[in-house]
N, C-alpha and C positions, 0 to 999 in steps of 0.2 A: 446528476448521475443516479440512476436507480440501482437497486440491488443486483439485478442481472448484469448491468453494465459494469458495476463494481467488481463482481466476480469474474467477468470476462477479462477485464483489465488486469486484475490480480493474477489470473492464470497466464496471461501473455507476459507480464512483467516477470513472473516467477520462471517461466520458460526461457526468457531471454537472459536473466541475471542469476538464476539459481538461488543459492542461499544468501546472496547479497541483495535480493529483491526487497526484502523487508527494510533493510537499511536505506536503500534507494528511496522507497516510499516515505520513510521517516524524514529523510533529508528534504524531499520535495515539500512535505507538510510544513517543516520548519521554515523553509524558504518562503512559502506562501504566508505563514504567520508574520514573518519579518517584513514582508511586502504589503502587509495590511489587507490580505485577501482571505478572510476567515472562512468563506464558503468553500474555496478551493482547498484550504488546509483541512477542513472537515472531510472533504472527498478523499484526499490523500490518506488521512487517518483511517477511513473506512477501507481503502485499498490495502493499507498495511495490516489491518485486522483480518481481512480476507486472506492475505498471504500467510499470516500466522496460522490461520485455520488450515490452509492447504498443506503447510509443512507438518502439521500434527505435533504431538507431544515431543519434547526433547528426549533423545535417547542417549544413554551413556555408552 
C-alpha cells in the first residue's frame, strides 16, 4: 500500500467510524501481528498514523 492509498483508506475509515477509527486500525494491526502477518500489521499502523494526522491535535 503506497502513501496515497494509505491516506485514502484512512479517510474512508475515519469517515465510517469517526473517532473510533484509530482504535479500529490499532485493533487490526494487533490482529495481524498475532496472526504473524508483519507486512499487513505495518500497513495498519500506517493507516492509524494517517488517521491520527486527520484528527489533528487533541483539544480540551
